[in-house]
ZARO-231628 format. One record per atom (N, C-alpha, C, O, CB): residue in one letter; x, y, z. Coordinates in steps of 0.2 Angstrom, whole numbers, padded with zeros to 4 digits, always signed. Atoms other than C-alpha are relative to their C-alpha. Last residue first. Glycine has a CB too. Layout:
ZARO-231628
aXYZ
...
end
This chain:
ZARO-231628
l+0003+0000+0006
l-0139+0269+0251
l+0001+0006-0004
l-0001+0008-0009
l-0008-0001+0000
a-0004+0005+0004
a-0127+0267+0265
a-0003+0000-0007
a+0001-0001-0012
a-0001-0007+0003
v-0006-0003+0002
v-0134+0283+0273
v+0004-0004-0005
v+0008-0002-0009
v+0005+0001+0007
f+0000-0006+0005
f-0151+0277+0272
f+0006+0003-0002
f+0007+0006-0008
f-0005+0005+0003
a+0002+0003+0007
a-0147+0260+0279
a-0001+0006-0005
a+0001+0005-0010
a-0007-0004+0001
a-0005+0003+0004
a-0137+0268+0293
a-0002-0003-0007
a+0002-0002-0011
a+0003-0006+0005
t-0005-0005+0002
t-0151+0279+0298
t+0006-0003-0004
t+0008+0000-0009
t+0003+0004+0006
v+0004-0003+0005
v-0164+0265+0299
v+0005+0005-0003
v+0006+0006-0009
v-0006+0003+0002
l+0001+0005+0006
l-0152+0254+0309
l-0003+0004-0006
l-0001+0003-0011
l-0004-0006+0002
g-0006+0001+0003
g-0148+0269+0321
g+0000-0005-0006
g+0004-0003-0011
g+0005-0003+0005
a-0002-0006+0004
a-0166+0273+0323
a+0007+0000-0003
a+0008+0002-0009
a-0001+0006+0005
g+0004+0000+0006
g-0170+0255+0328
g+0002+0006-0005
g+0002+0006-0011
g-0007+0000+0001
a-0003+0005+0004
a-0155+0254+0340
a-0004+0000-0007
a-0001-0001-0012
a-0001-0007+0003
l-0007-0002+0003
l-0159+0271+0347
l+0002-0005-0004
l+0005-0004-0010
l+0005+0001+0006
g+0001-0005+0004
g-0178+0266+0350
g+0007+0002-0004
g+0007+0004-0010
g-0003+0006+0003
l+0004+0003+0005
l-0174+0249+0358
l-0001+0006-0006
l+0001+0005-0012
l-0007-0002+0001
v-0004+0004+0004
v-0161+0257+0369
v-0003-0003-0006
v+0000-0003-0011
v+0002-0006+0005
c-0005-0004+0003
c-0172+0271+0374
c+0005-0004-0004
c+0007-0002-0010
c+0003+0005+0005
a+0003-0003+0006
a-0187+0259+0377
a+0005+0005-0004
a+0006+0005-0010
a-0006+0005+0002
t+0000+0005+0005
t-0176+0249+0389
t-0003+0003-0007
t-0001+0001-0012
t-0005-0006+0002
r-0006+0001+0002
r-0172+0265+0398
r+0000-0006-0005
r+0004-0005-0010
r+0005-0003+0006
t-0002-0005+0005
t-0190+0271+0398
t+0007-0002-0002
t+0009+0000-0008
t+0000+0006+0004
m-0007+0002-0001
m-0198+0255+0405
m+0004+0005-0005
m+0006+0003-0010
m+0001-0007-0002
r-0004-0005-0004
r-0215+0262+0408
r+0007-0002+0001
r+0010-0001+0007
r-0004+0001+0007
l-0004+0004-0005
l-0223+0246+0401
l+0003+0005+0005
l+0006+0003+0010
l+0004-0005-0003
g+0004+0005-0003
g-0237+0254+0390
g+0004-0003+0006
g+0000-0006+0011
g-0002-0005-0005
g+0007-0003-0002
g-0229+0271+0385
g-0004-0006+0004
g-0007-0004+0009
g-0004+0001-0006
a-0001-0006-0004
a-0210+0267+0385
a-0007+0002+0003
a-0008+0003+0009
a+0002+0006-0004
v-0003+0001-0007
v-0212+0249+0380
v+0000+0006+0004
v+0000+0005+0010
v+0008-0003-0002
v+0004+0004-0005
v-0225+0253+0367
v+0003-0002+0006
v+0000-0001+0011
v-0001-0007-0004
l+0006-0004-0003
l-0215+0267+0360
l-0005-0004+0004
l-0007-0001+0009
l-0004+0003-0006
a-0003-0005-0005
a-0199+0257+0359
a-0006+0004+0003
a-0006+0006+0009
a+0005+0004-0003
a+0000+0004-0007
a-0209+0243+0350
a+0003+0005+0005
a+0001+0004+0011
a+0005-0006-0001
l+0007+0001-0002
l-0212+0256+0336
l-0001-0004+0007
l-0005-0002+0011
l-0005-0004-0005
v+0002-0007-0002
v-0194+0261+0335
v-0007-0001+0002
v-0009+0002+0007
v+0001+0005-0006
l-0003-0001-0007
l-0189+0242+0335
l-0002+0007+0002
l-0003+0008+0008
l+0008+0000-0001
a+0003+0004-0005
a-0201+0238+0321
a+0002+0002+0007
a-0001+0002+0012
a+0000-0007-0001
g+0006-0003-0001
g-0194+0252+0310
g-0004-0003+0006
g-0007+0000+0010
g-0004+0000-0006
g-0001-0006-0003
g-0177+0245+0312
g-0006+0004+0002
g-0007+0007+0007
g+0005+0004-0004
l-0001+0002-0007
l-0183+0227+0309
l+0001+0007+0003
l-0001+0008+0009
l+0006-0004+0001
p+0007+0001-0003
p-0191+0233+0292
p+0001-0001+0008
p-0003+0001+0012
p-0004-0005-0003
l+0004-0006-0001
l-0174+0240+0287
l-0006-0001+0004
l-0008+0003+0008
l-0001+0004-0006
w+0003+0000-0007
w-0165+0223+0290
w-0003+0007+0001
w-0005+0008+0007
w+0006+0000+0004
a+0004+0006-0002
a-0163+0220+0271
a-0003+0001+0007
a-0009-0002+0008
a+0004-0006-0001
y+0007-0001+0003
y-0157+0238+0268
y-0005-0006+0001
y-0011-0005+0002
y+0001+0000-0008
l+0004-0006-0003
l-0143+0236+0280
l-0007+0001-0003
l-0012+0002+0001
l+0004+0006+0000
v+0002+0002-0007
v-0138+0219+0273
v-0004+0005+0004
v-0009+0004+0007
v+0006-0002+0004
g+0006+0005+0001
g-0139+0225+0255
g-0002-0002+0007
g-0008-0003+0008
g+0002-0005-0004
t+0006-0004+0002
t-0128+0240+0259
t-0006-0004+0000
t-0011-0002+0002
t+0001+0004-0006
a+0002-0003-0006
a-0115+0229+0268
a-0007+0004-0001
a-0011+0004+0003
a+0005+0004+0003
g-0005-0004-0004
g-0114+0218+0253
g-0003+0003+0006
g-0008+0002+0008
g+0003+0005-0005
a-0005+0004-0004
a-0127+0212+0241
a+0004+0005+0004
a+0004+0011+0003
a+0004-0005-0005
r-0006-0003-0001
r-0143+0220+0234
r+0005-0003+0004
r+0002-0006+0010
r-0001+0008+0002
v+0000-0005-0006
v-0157+0208+0230
v+0007+0003+0000
v+0012+0000-0001
v-0001-0004+0007
v-0007-0001-0004
v-0160+0199+0214
v-0001+0005+0006
v-0006+0009+0006
v+0005+0002-0005
g+0000-0005-0005
g-0176+0192+0205
g+0007+0000+0004
g+0010-0005+0005
g-0005+0000+0006
s+0000-0006+0004
s-0176+0182+0189
s+0000+0006+0005
s+0001+0012+0003
s-0007+0000-0003
g-0004-0001+0006
g-0169+0165+0195
g-0001+0007-0003
g+0003+0009-0007
g-0002-0005-0005
d+0005+0001+0006
d-0183+0159+0207
d+0004+0002-0006
d+0001+0000-0012
d-0006+0005+0001
p+0001+0007+0003
p-0169+0155+0220
p-0005+0000-0006
p-0004-0004-0010
p-0002-0004+0005
k+0005+0004-0004
k-0165+0174+0222
k-0001-0007-0003
k+0001-0008-0009
k-0007+0004+0001
v+0006+0003+0003
v-0149+0180+0214
v-0004-0004+0004
v-0002-0008+0008
v+0002-0004-0007
v+0001+0007-0001
v-0137+0190+0224
v-0006-0002-0003
v-0011+0001-0002
v+0001-0002+0008
v+0006+0003-0002
v-0132+0208+0219
v+0001-0008+0001
v+0006-0011-0001
v-0005+0001-0006
p-0001+0007-0001
p-0117+0220+0217
p-0007-0003+0003
p-0011+0000+0006
p+0005-0001+0006
v+0000+0001-0007
v-0122+0236+0208
v+0001-0008+0002
v-0001-0012-0002
v-0007+0002+0003
s-0001+0007-0001
s-0118+0243+0191
s+0000-0002+0008
s+0004+0001+0011
s+0007-0003-0003
e-0004+0002-0006
e-0125+0260+0187
e+0001-0008+0000
e-0003-0012-0003
e-0003+0002+0007
g-0007-0001+0002
g-0132+0265+0170
g+0005-0002+0005
g+0011-0003+0004
g+0002+0007-0002
a-0001+0003+0007
a-0150+0268+0175
a+0008+0001-0001
a+0010+0007-0001
a-0004+0002-0005
r+0002-0004+0006
r-0150+0273+0193
r+0002-0004-0006
r+0006-0008-0006
r+0002+0007+0001
v-0004+0001+0006
v-0150+0263+0209
v-0003+0004-0005
v-0009+0005-0006
v+0000-0008-0001
a-0004-0005+0002
a-0156+0268+0226
a+0005-0001-0005
a+0011+0000-0005
a+0004+0003+0006
v-0007+0001-0003
v-0163+0252+0233
v+0005+0005-0003
v+0011+0004-0003
v+0002-0007-0002
s-0001-0004-0006
s-0181+0258+0231
s+0007-0001+0003
s+0009+0001+0008
s-0005-0002+0005
a-0002-0007+0002
a-0182+0252+0213
a+0002+0004+0006
a+0006+0009+0005
a-0005+0004-0004
e+0005-0005-0003
e-0183+0234+0219
e+0003+0007-0002
e+0009+0008-0001
e-0002-0001+0007
v-0001-0002-0007
v-0172+0222+0208
v-0005+0006+0002
v-0007+0010-0002
v+0008+0003+0001
t+0004-0006-0003
t-0176+0213+0192
t+0002+0001+0008
t+0003-0004+0011
t-0007-0002+0000
v+0002+0001-0007
v-0165+0202+0181
v-0003+0006+0003
v-0003+0012+0000
v+0006-0002+0005
e+0004-0005-0003
e-0163+0202+0162
e-0002-0003+0007
e-0005-0008+0008
e-0007+0002-0004
a+0001-0006+0004
a-0150+0195+0150
a-0004+0005+0004
a-0003+0011+0004
a-0004-0002-0006
r+0007+0000+0002
r-0144+0182+0163
r-0001+0007-0004
r+0002+0012-0002
r-0004+0000+0006
a+0002-0006+0002
a-0126+0176+0165
a-0007+0000-0002
a-0010-0005-0005
a+0004+0003-0006
r+0000-0001+0007
r-0123+0160+0174
r-0003+0007-0001
r-0007+0010+0003
r-0005-0005-0003
a+0006-0005+0001
a-0117+0157+0192
a+0000+0001-0008
a+0005+0000-0011
a+0001+0007+0003
g+0007+0003+0001
g-0107+0141+0195
g-0006+0004-0002
g-0011+0002-0004
g-0002-0004+0005
p+0000+0006+0004
p-0092+0150+0202
p-0007-0004+0000
p-0011-0004+0004
p+0005-0005+0003
s-0001+0006-0004
s-0096+0167+0208
s+0000-0006-0004
s-0003-0006-0009
s-0006-0001+0006
s-0007+0000-0002
s-0094+0183+0198
s+0002-0006+0005
s+0007-0007+0007
s+0001+0007+0004
p-0002+0004-0006
p-0109+0183+0187
p+0007+0001+0002
p+0011+0003-0002
p-0001-0008-0002
l-0006+0003+0002
l-0115+0197+0176
l+0003-0004+0006
l+0004-0001+0011
l+0005+0006-0002
f-0003+0003-0005
f-0134+0200+0177
f+0007-0003-0002
f+0007-0007-0007
f-0004-0005+0004
a-0003+0007+0002
a-0142+0211+0164
a+0004-0002+0007
a+0007+0003+0010
a+0005+0001-0006
g-0007-0001+0003
g-0154+0225+0169
g+0003-0007-0001
g+0000-0012+0001
g+0004+0004+0004
t-0002+0006+0003
t-0171+0229+0177
t+0007+0001-0004
t+0009+0007-0005
t-0005-0002-0006
c-0005-0001+0005
c-0177+0241+0190
c+0003-0006-0003
c+0003-0012+0000
c+0007+0004+0003
h-0005+0004+0001
h-0193+0239+0199
h+0005+0003-0005
h+0003+0007-0009
h-0002-0007-0002
e-0001+0005-0006
e-0207+0248+0208
e+0007-0004-0001
e+0010-0006+0004
e-0005-0004+0000
e+0003-0002-0007
e-0210+0264+0198
e+0002-0004+0005
e+0004-0002+0011
e-0007+0001+0000
g+0007-0002+0000
g-0199+0260+0183
g-0002+0002+0007
g+0002+0004+0011
g-0005-0006-0002
c+0003+0000-0007
c-0180+0259+0181
c-0007+0002-0001
c-0009+0007-0004
c+0003+0004+0005
r+0006-0005+0000
r-0170+0255+0165
r-0003-0001+0007
r-0003-0007+0010
r-0005-0001-0005
e+0001-0003+0006
e-0153+0247+0161
e-0006+0005+0000
e-0006+0010-0003
e-0002-0005-0005
v+0007-0002+0000
v-0145+0243+0178
v-0001+0004-0007
v+0002+0008-0009
v-0002+0005+0005
k-0001-0007+0004
k-0129+0233+0175
k-0008+0002-0001
k-0011-0001-0005
k+0004-0001-0006
m+0005-0002+0004
m-0131+0220+0189
m+0001+0006-0003
m+0002+0011+0000
m-0007+0000+0004
s+0002-0007+0000
s-0116+0212+0198
s-0006+0001-0006
s-0007-0003-0010
s+0006+0005-0002
g-0003-0004+0006
g-0112+0195+0203
g-0002+0007+0001
g-0003+0010+0006
g-0002-0003-0006
r-0002-0007-0002
r-0117+0182+0216
r+0003+0003-0007
r+0006-0001-0011
r+0005+0000+0006
e-0003-0003+0005
e-0126+0165+0213
e+0001+0008+0001
e-0004+0011+0003
e-0005+0000-0007
r+0005-0004+0004
r-0130+0156+0229
r+0004+0004-0006
r+0010+0004-0005
r-0003+0006+0004
g+0003+0003+0005
g-0120+0142+0236
g-0005+0004-0004
g-0009+0001-0008
g-0004-0006+0004
e-0003+0006+0001
e-0115+0151+0252
e-0004-0004-0005
e-0010-0006-0004
e+0002-0004+0006
t-0001+0000+0007
t-0123+0168+0251
t+0003-0006-0002
t+0005-0007-0008
t+0004+0006-0002
l-0002+0007+0001
l-0131+0167+0268
l+0001-0001-0007
l-0003-0004-0011
l-0006-0005+0003
m-0004+0002-0006
m-0132+0186+0273
m+0003-0008-0001
m+0009-0009+0000
m-0003+0000+0006
v-0006-0004-0001
v-0139+0193+0257
v+0005-0003+0005
v+0011-0002+0003
v-0002+0007+0002
y-0004+0001+0006
y-0151+0179+0253
y+0006+0004+0000
y+0011+0002-0003
y-0004+0002-0006
q-0003+0007+0001
q-0157+0177+0270
q+0004-0001-0006
q+0009-0004-0006
q-0006-0005+0000
a-0006+0000-0003
a-0159+0196+0272
a+0003-0007+0000
a+0009-0008+0000
a-0001+0001+0008
s-0006-0002+0004
s-0172+0197+0259
s+0006-0001+0003
s+0011-0003+0000
s-0001+0008-0001
g+0002+0002+0007
g-0187+0187+0267
g+0006+0002-0005
g+0007-0001-0009
g-0006+0004-0002
w-0003+0006+0002
w-0178+0189+0284
w-0001-0002-0007
w+0003-0006-0010
w-0002-0005+0005
s-0007-0001+0002
s-0183+0207+0286
s+0003-0006-0003
s+0007-0006-0008
s+0004+0003+0005
a+0000-0004+0006
a-0202+0205+0286
a+0007+0001-0003
a+0008+0001-0009
a-0003+0006+0001
w+0003+0004+0005
w-0200+0191+0299
w+0000+0003-0007
w+0002+0000-0012
w-0007-0002+0002
v-0005+0005+0001
v-0188+0201+0310
v-0003-0005-0006
v+0001-0006-0011
v+0002-0005+0006
g-0005-0003+0004
g-0200+0215+0309
g+0006-0004-0002
g+0008-0004-0007
g+0003+0006+0005
a+0003-0001+0007
a-0215+0204+0313
a+0006+0004-0004
a+0006+0003-0010
a-0006+0005+0001
v+0000+0006+0004
v-0205+0197+0328
v-0003+0001-0007
v+0000-0002-0012
v-0005-0005+0003
v-0007+0002+0002
v-0201+0214+0334
v+0000-0006-0004
v+0004-0007-0009
v+0004-0001+0007
l-0003-0004+0005
l-0219+0220+0333
l+0007-0002-0002
l+0009-0001-0008
l+0000+0007+0003
l+0003+0000+0006
l-0226+0205+0341
l+0003+0004-0005
l+0004+0002-0011
l-0008+0001+0000
l-0003+0006+0003
l-0214+0206+0355
l-0003-0002-0007
l+0001-0003-0011
l-0001-0006+0005
a-0007-0002+0001
a-0220+0224+0359
a+0004-0006-0003
a+0008-0005-0008
a+0004+0002+0006
v+0000-0005+0005
v-0238+0219+0358
v+0007+0001-0002
v+0009+0001-0008
v-0004+0006+0001
l+0002+0004+0006
l-0235+0203+0369
l+0000+0005-0006
l+0002+0003-0012
l-0007-0003+0001
v-0006+0004+0002
v-0226+0214+0382
v-0001-0004-0006
v+0003-0004-0011
v+0002-0005+0006
m-0005-0005+0003
m-0240+0227+0381
m+0006-0004-0001
m+0009-0003-0007
m+0001+0005+0005
v+0002-0002+0006
v-0253+0213+0384
v+0005+0005-0004
v+0006+0004-0009
v-0007+0004+0000
l-0001+0006+0005
l-0244+0206+0398
l-0002+0001-0007
l+0002-0001-0011
l-0004-0006+0003
r-0008+0001+0001
r-0242+0223+0407
r+0001-0006-0005
r+0005-0006-0010
r+0003-0001+0006
q-0002-0006+0004
q-0261+0226+0405
q+0007-0001-0002
q+0009+0000-0008
q-0001+0006+0003
g+0002+0001+0007
g-0265+0209+0412
g+0002+0005-0005
g+0004+0003-0011
g-0008-0001+0000
l-0004+0005+0003
l-0254+0212+0427
l-0002-0002-0007
l+0002-0003-0011
l+0000-0006+0005
l-0006-0002+0001
l-0263+0228+0430
l+0005-0005-0003
l+0009-0003-0008
l+0003+0004+0006
l+0001-0004+0005
l-0280+0220+0429
l+0007+0003-0002
l+0008+0004-0008
l-0005+0005+0001
l+0000+0005+0005
l-0274+0206+0441
l-0001+0004-0007
l+0002+0003-0012
l-0006-0005+0000
g-0006+0003+0001
g-0269+0219+0453
g+0001-0004-0006
g+0005-0004-0010
g+0003-0003+0006
f-0004-0005+0003
f-0285+0228+0452
f+0007-0002-0002
f+0009+0000-0007
f+0000+0006+0004
a+0003+0000+0007
a-0294+0211+0455
a+0004+0006-0003
a+0005+0005-0009
a-0008+0002+0000
s-0003+0005+0004
s-0282+0209+0470
s-0003+0000-0007
s+0001-0002-0011
s-0002-0007+0004
e-0007-0001+0001
e-0287+0226+0477
e+0003-0006-0004
e+0008-0004-0008
e+0004+0001+0007
g-0001-0005+0004
g-0305+0223+0475
g+0007+0002-0002
g+0009+0003-0008
g-0004+0006+0002
t+0002+0003+0007
t-0305+0206+0483
t+0001+0006-0005
t+0003+0004-0010
t-0007-0002+0001
r-0006+0004+0002
r-0295+0214+0498
r-0002-0003-0007
r+0003-0004-0011
r+0001-0005+0005
r-0006-0004+0002
r-0308+0228+0499
r+0006-0004-0002
r+0009-0002-0007
r+0002+0005+0006
v+0002-0003+0006
v-0323+0216+0499
v+0006+0004-0002
v+0008+0005-0008
v-0006+0005+0001
r-0001+0005+0006
r-0315+0205+0512
r-0001+0003-0006
r+0002+0002-0011
r-0005-0006+0002
s+0005+0004+0001
s-0313+0220+0524
s+0001-0005-0006
s+0006-0003-0010
s-0007+0004-0001
r+0004-0001+0007
r-0297+0226+0529
r-0005-0004-0001
r-0005-0010+0001
r+0005+0001-0006
k+0002+0005+0005
k-0292+0225+0547
k-0003+0002-0006
k-0008+0006-0005
k-0004-0005+0004
v+0007-0001+0003
v-0283+0239+0555
v-0001-0006-0004
v+0003-0008-0008
v+0000+0007-0004
r+0000+0003+0006
r-0269+0236+0568
r-0007+0000-0003
r-0012-0001+0000
r+0002-0008+0001
n+0004-0004+0004
n-0269+0249+0582
n-0001-0003-0007
n-0002+0000-0012
n+0002+0007-0001
a+0006-0001-0003
a-0263+0237+0596
a-0005+0004-0005
a-0011+0003-0005
a+0000+0004+0006
p+0002-0007-0001
p-0248+0231+0586
p-0007+0001+0002
p-0012-0003+0000
p+0001+0004-0006
a+0005-0003+0005
a-0245+0213+0589
a-0001+0007+0001
a-0002+0009+0007
a-0006-0005+0000
s-0004-0001+0006
s-0229+0208+0599
s-0004+0003-0005
s-0002+0005-0010
s+0003-0007-0002
s+0001+0005+0005
s-0237+0211+0616
s+0003+0001-0007
s+0005+0007-0008
s-0008+0000-0001
m+0002-0002+0007
m-0229+0221+0629
m-0001-0006-0005
m+0002-0011-0005
m+0006+0005-0003
v-0002+0004+0006
v-0228+0216+0647
v-0003+0002-0006
v-0009+0004-0007
v-0003-0008+0002
p+0006+0003+0004
p-0229+0230+0660
p+0003-0005-0006
p+0008-0003-0008
p-0005+0005-0003
m-0001-0001+0007
m-0214+0232+0672
m-0006-0003-0004
m-0007-0009-0003
m+0007-0001-0003
end
């Protein structure tokens, strides 16, 4: 009976140039994936950063002045009106300003939280929370496109996209 060797007889040796080219291509693919991960993370972090500017006042209301704003007039960018306090230690103000894009009309009374500067307010309650996190919703939708196209992670992209679209939809329905 003949003795069989453990190494295959038809083993093909690759040249050094080919192995170097394959490893360089692998490094390029790894670099591309890292860049796409960084872009997706940058989008989400930017969305959180943009949202936190308003969300901190709406979500962390302990020690802040809360009350309602009686909207008197609205311009292109801002609505103004009187602030009527409802929290202990809050004082009434003759004129405060809120962004006009929070779906308020003259004559309405909306719950608000006063920003530390004293003249600006943000919408309070669930509506205010959803509106404050609106930039994050848009960032999640954009990050979903990067994750799907650049990383080919379709399930993760669907989750990100649906979360972002759900947040944007909920904010517009609430307003």
